C-alpha beads as a LAMMPS data file, in Angstrom:
LAMMPS data file: protein, C-alpha beads

219 atoms
218 bonds

1 atom types
1 bond types

-500.0 500.0 xlo xhi
-500.0 500.0 ylo yhi
-500.0 500.0 zlo zhi

Masses

1 110.0

Atoms # bond

1 1 1 -256.617 335.204 280.852
2 1 1 -254.655 332.470 280.128
3 1 1 -251.392 333.146 278.173
4 1 1 -248.828 331.397 276.273
5 1 1 -245.504 333.339 275.926
6 1 1 -243.028 332.468 272.702
7 1 1 -239.826 334.418 273.291
8 1 1 -236.238 333.291 273.397
9 1 1 -234.680 335.565 275.506
10 1 1 -235.187 334.057 278.808
11 1 1 -234.691 337.122 280.712
12 1 1 -237.695 338.482 278.792
13 1 1 -239.623 335.470 278.763
14 1 1 -239.374 335.173 282.398
15 1 1 -240.256 338.929 283.061
16 1 1 -243.163 338.848 281.071
17 1 1 -244.330 335.924 283.154
18 1 1 -243.637 337.451 286.235
19 1 1 -245.417 340.466 285.142
20 1 1 -248.948 338.917 283.744
21 1 1 -248.790 336.692 286.837
22 1 1 -248.327 339.356 289.233
23 1 1 -251.452 340.978 288.165
24 1 1 -253.598 337.810 288.250
25 1 1 -253.322 336.597 285.069
26 1 1 -252.581 332.342 284.185
27 1 1 -249.430 331.941 282.090
28 1 1 -249.883 328.559 281.133
29 1 1 -246.312 328.025 279.090
30 1 1 -243.289 329.494 278.513
31 1 1 -241.474 328.125 274.981
32 1 1 -238.208 329.499 273.192
33 1 1 -239.263 329.058 269.718
34 1 1 -241.868 328.967 267.035
35 1 1 -242.069 325.234 266.816
36 1 1 -242.367 324.902 270.258
37 1 1 -245.040 327.449 270.347
38 1 1 -247.250 325.502 267.933
39 1 1 -246.759 322.276 269.758
40 1 1 -247.933 323.738 272.729
41 1 1 -250.787 325.417 271.867
42 1 1 -252.073 321.854 270.039
43 1 1 -251.251 319.974 272.941
44 1 1 -253.761 322.679 274.978
45 1 1 -256.135 322.543 272.256
46 1 1 -256.128 318.462 273.056
47 1 1 -256.899 319.167 276.496
48 1 1 -259.803 321.490 275.623
49 1 1 -257.503 324.051 277.518
50 1 1 -256.659 326.817 274.679
51 1 1 -254.996 329.616 276.091
52 1 1 -256.977 333.071 275.276
53 1 1 -254.021 335.180 274.201
54 1 1 -250.527 334.161 272.819
55 1 1 -247.641 336.876 273.177
56 1 1 -244.870 336.004 270.661
57 1 1 -241.414 337.534 269.488
58 1 1 -241.705 338.248 265.587
59 1 1 -238.121 336.595 265.451
60 1 1 -237.087 333.302 266.719
61 1 1 -234.715 330.188 266.351
62 1 1 -233.271 328.995 264.698
63 1 1 -232.668 331.455 261.917
64 1 1 -233.958 334.374 263.765
65 1 1 -235.812 336.184 260.551
66 1 1 -239.423 335.528 260.787
67 1 1 -240.249 332.230 262.724
68 1 1 -242.115 333.886 265.299
69 1 1 -244.657 335.769 262.690
70 1 1 -245.171 332.695 260.583
71 1 1 -246.299 330.840 263.785
72 1 1 -248.506 333.905 264.711
73 1 1 -250.302 333.773 261.341
74 1 1 -250.561 330.038 261.363
75 1 1 -251.875 330.009 265.117
76 1 1 -254.849 332.894 263.682
77 1 1 -255.571 330.635 260.884
78 1 1 -255.581 327.225 262.690
79 1 1 -257.108 328.569 266.397
80 1 1 -259.179 332.085 265.337
81 1 1 -260.572 332.260 268.649
82 1 1 -256.981 332.745 270.475
83 1 1 -255.527 336.105 270.300
84 1 1 -252.252 336.617 269.104
85 1 1 -250.167 339.538 269.947
86 1 1 -246.447 339.679 268.645
87 1 1 -243.577 341.940 269.503
88 1 1 -240.991 343.347 267.372
89 1 1 -237.541 345.099 268.166
90 1 1 -238.609 347.102 265.140
91 1 1 -241.293 348.247 263.110
92 1 1 -241.108 345.509 259.912
93 1 1 -244.061 346.566 257.823
94 1 1 -244.135 343.394 255.768
95 1 1 -244.717 341.188 258.866
96 1 1 -247.060 343.683 260.352
97 1 1 -249.414 343.643 257.123
98 1 1 -249.040 339.761 256.796
99 1 1 -250.226 339.457 260.488
100 1 1 -253.063 341.793 260.031
101 1 1 -254.402 340.248 256.708
102 1 1 -257.940 338.218 256.988
103 1 1 -259.594 338.410 260.375
104 1 1 -259.156 341.650 262.217
105 1 1 -260.202 340.147 265.288
106 1 1 -257.783 339.197 268.090
107 1 1 -254.689 340.852 266.810
108 1 1 -251.774 342.879 267.952
109 1 1 -248.454 344.231 266.928
110 1 1 -246.401 346.099 269.452
111 1 1 -242.601 347.238 269.733
112 1 1 -240.808 345.549 272.502
113 1 1 -240.150 349.230 273.979
114 1 1 -243.686 349.215 274.864
115 1 1 -243.333 346.551 277.620
116 1 1 -241.702 348.638 279.733
117 1 1 -244.656 350.729 280.115
118 1 1 -246.582 348.537 281.985
119 1 1 -250.034 349.565 282.176
120 1 1 -250.308 350.039 278.221
121 1 1 -248.938 346.521 277.763
122 1 1 -250.869 344.747 279.811
123 1 1 -253.930 346.734 278.662
124 1 1 -253.010 345.619 275.116
125 1 1 -252.798 342.038 275.975
126 1 1 -255.884 341.656 277.748
127 1 1 -257.687 343.684 274.464
128 1 1 -256.281 341.216 272.123
129 1 1 -257.584 338.423 274.004
130 1 1 -261.090 340.026 274.491
131 1 1 -260.897 339.736 270.479
132 1 1 -259.839 343.255 270.082
133 1 1 -257.105 345.131 268.040
134 1 1 -253.945 346.619 269.649
135 1 1 -251.218 348.307 267.155
136 1 1 -248.433 350.011 268.323
137 1 1 -248.475 353.699 267.551
138 1 1 -245.046 353.411 265.634
139 1 1 -246.630 350.774 263.415
140 1 1 -249.423 352.461 262.584
141 1 1 -247.594 355.953 261.563
142 1 1 -245.467 353.804 259.067
143 1 1 -248.037 351.953 257.738
144 1 1 -250.656 355.220 257.421
145 1 1 -247.460 357.112 255.944
146 1 1 -247.355 354.247 253.293
147 1 1 -250.690 354.411 252.498
148 1 1 -250.847 358.093 252.078
149 1 1 -248.539 357.902 249.175
150 1 1 -250.922 355.523 247.735
151 1 1 -253.412 357.986 247.793
152 1 1 -255.991 355.403 249.892
153 1 1 -256.820 358.200 252.121
154 1 1 -256.722 361.236 250.191
155 1 1 -260.230 361.834 250.970
156 1 1 -259.531 362.613 254.935
157 1 1 -258.540 365.555 256.640
158 1 1 -255.397 365.864 258.823
159 1 1 -257.797 365.620 262.253
160 1 1 -259.374 362.459 260.728
161 1 1 -256.407 360.830 259.708
162 1 1 -254.893 361.707 263.256
163 1 1 -258.351 360.046 264.802
164 1 1 -257.966 356.876 262.311
165 1 1 -254.319 356.371 263.651
166 1 1 -255.512 356.190 267.108
167 1 1 -258.261 354.044 266.489
168 1 1 -255.757 351.820 264.668
169 1 1 -254.070 351.737 268.300
170 1 1 -257.175 350.113 269.606
171 1 1 -258.494 353.246 271.450
172 1 1 -262.106 353.710 271.955
173 1 1 -263.930 357.104 271.156
174 1 1 -263.667 358.637 275.013
175 1 1 -259.913 357.411 274.959
176 1 1 -259.389 359.452 271.359
177 1 1 -261.084 362.262 272.842
178 1 1 -258.920 362.606 275.748
179 1 1 -256.033 361.910 273.757
180 1 1 -256.928 365.200 271.227
181 1 1 -258.561 367.168 274.308
182 1 1 -261.829 367.177 272.519
183 1 1 -265.676 366.466 273.332
184 1 1 -266.725 362.769 272.820
185 1 1 -269.210 364.300 270.105
186 1 1 -266.285 365.787 268.147
187 1 1 -264.664 362.546 267.753
188 1 1 -267.901 360.784 267.088
189 1 1 -268.365 363.205 264.147
190 1 1 -264.810 362.661 262.780
191 1 1 -265.104 358.806 262.969
192 1 1 -268.626 358.865 261.278
193 1 1 -266.750 361.135 258.468
194 1 1 -264.092 358.592 258.366
195 1 1 -266.515 355.886 257.423
196 1 1 -268.664 357.882 254.945
197 1 1 -265.230 358.870 253.210
198 1 1 -263.681 355.328 253.281
199 1 1 -267.122 354.072 251.974
200 1 1 -268.198 351.905 254.955
201 1 1 -271.658 351.488 255.360
202 1 1 -273.592 351.070 258.588
203 1 1 -274.233 347.134 257.488
204 1 1 -270.656 346.336 258.229
205 1 1 -271.316 347.119 261.935
206 1 1 -268.952 347.156 264.706
207 1 1 -266.156 345.848 262.599
208 1 1 -266.130 349.026 260.834
209 1 1 -263.633 350.543 263.251
210 1 1 -261.139 347.837 262.061
211 1 1 -262.280 347.866 258.338
212 1 1 -261.253 351.641 258.427
213 1 1 -257.595 350.848 259.390
214 1 1 -257.014 347.461 258.169
215 1 1 -258.800 346.915 255.094
216 1 1 -256.912 350.249 253.184
217 1 1 -253.498 349.736 255.167
218 1 1 -253.496 346.370 253.143
219 1 1 -254.328 347.755 249.881

Bonds

1 1 1 2
2 1 2 3
3 1 3 4
4 1 4 5
5 1 5 6
6 1 6 7
7 1 7 8
8 1 8 9
9 1 9 10
10 1 10 11
11 1 11 12
12 1 12 13
13 1 13 14
14 1 14 15
15 1 15 16
16 1 16 17
17 1 17 18
18 1 18 19
19 1 19 20
20 1 20 21
21 1 21 22
22 1 22 23
23 1 23 24
24 1 24 25
25 1 25 26
26 1 26 27
27 1 27 28
28 1 28 29
29 1 29 30
30 1 30 31
31 1 31 32
32 1 32 33
33 1 33 34
34 1 34 35
35 1 35 36
36 1 36 37
37 1 37 38
38 1 38 39
39 1 39 40
40 1 40 41
41 1 41 42
42 1 42 43
43 1 43 44
44 1 44 45
45 1 45 46
46 1 46 47
47 1 47 48
48 1 48 49
49 1 49 50
50 1 50 51
51 1 51 52
52 1 52 53
53 1 53 54
54 1 54 55
55 1 55 56
56 1 56 57
57 1 57 58
58 1 58 59
59 1 59 60
60 1 60 61
61 1 61 62
62 1 62 63
63 1 63 64
64 1 64 65
65 1 65 66
66 1 66 67
67 1 67 68
68 1 68 69
69 1 69 70
70 1 70 71
71 1 71 72
72 1 72 73
73 1 73 74
74 1 74 75
75 1 75 76
76 1 76 77
77 1 77 78
78 1 78 79
79 1 79 80
80 1 80 81
81 1 81 82
82 1 82 83
83 1 83 84
84 1 84 85
85 1 85 86
86 1 86 87
87 1 87 88
88 1 88 89
89 1 89 90
90 1 90 91
91 1 91 92
92 1 92 93
93 1 93 94
94 1 94 95
95 1 95 96
96 1 96 97
97 1 97 98
98 1 98 99
99 1 99 100
100 1 100 101
101 1 101 102
102 1 102 103
103 1 103 104
104 1 104 105
105 1 105 106
106 1 106 107
107 1 107 108
108 1 108 109
109 1 109 110
110 1 110 111
111 1 111 112
112 1 112 113
113 1 113 114
114 1 114 115
115 1 115 116
116 1 116 117
117 1 117 118
118 1 118 119
119 1 119 120
120 1 120 121
121 1 121 122
122 1 122 123
123 1 123 124
124 1 124 125
125 1 125 126
126 1 126 127
127 1 127 128
128 1 128 129
129 1 129 130
130 1 130 131
131 1 131 132
132 1 132 133
133 1 133 134
134 1 134 135
135 1 135 136
136 1 136 137
137 1 137 138
138 1 138 139
139 1 139 140
140 1 140 141
141 1 141 142
142 1 142 143
143 1 143 144
144 1 144 145
145 1 145 146
146 1 146 147
147 1 147 148
148 1 148 149
149 1 149 150
150 1 150 151
151 1 151 152
152 1 152 153
153 1 153 154
154 1 154 155
155 1 155 156
156 1 156 157
157 1 157 158
158 1 158 159
159 1 159 160
160 1 160 161
161 1 161 162
162 1 162 163
163 1 163 164
164 1 164 165
165 1 165 166
166 1 166 167
167 1 167 168
168 1 168 169
169 1 169 170
170 1 170 171
171 1 171 172
172 1 172 173
173 1 173 174
174 1 174 175
175 1 175 176
176 1 176 177
177 1 177 178
178 1 178 179
179 1 179 180
180 1 180 181
181 1 181 182
182 1 182 183
183 1 183 184
184 1 184 185
185 1 185 186
186 1 186 187
187 1 187 188
188 1 188 189
189 1 189 190
190 1 190 191
191 1 191 192
192 1 192 193
193 1 193 194
194 1 194 195
195 1 195 196
196 1 196 197
197 1 197 198
198 1 198 199
199 1 199 200
200 1 200 201
201 1 201 202
202 1 202 203
203 1 203 204
204 1 204 205
205 1 205 206
206 1 206 207
207 1 207 208
208 1 208 209
209 1 209 210
210 1 210 211
211 1 211 212
212 1 212 213
213 1 213 214
214 1 214 215
215 1 215 216
216 1 216 217
217 1 217 218
218 1 218 219
């Protein structure tokens, strides 16, 4: 896949570049701030060479507040076919919900600590590049915690909430079954119950998995 990395830390930017390059991916650009990120993607678009995914830090120069996530939101709006994965030092709920608003395709939010877990990190980048979703377990836990306070998920059992949390991380039914040490059939039953209790009809198609998480987390 073709990747653009936006990270003001030279060490981390070069590390991510080396990691992805060693695994056969093409890092087409590495930039240090949000303005340069938007400019680079626009240039690639003009060349008809858009990246498959952008990996960006939430906080970048000049103020190190929300430049990165605002650039990510802008990219999702202007280039819906480009996946966007943001990295953050801490879970920042406001940024997570802002990023996840609207279309649920090709989006991810991970803590920087996950980069050390190379296999999981690369899997997340690939998943987002392919139009999937990748949410850090800590992000999911905090957002689900807030949603519970609003009684959005009051009708779900503890196990169904657990399955929903794993769905939000982008895991397949088989992966959830392995994580919970249950059968695939048991997971399928839990997922069906979640859809039913959250009022998501079969007409919503494959997007029900994401709607089951994002629609209610953004309430």
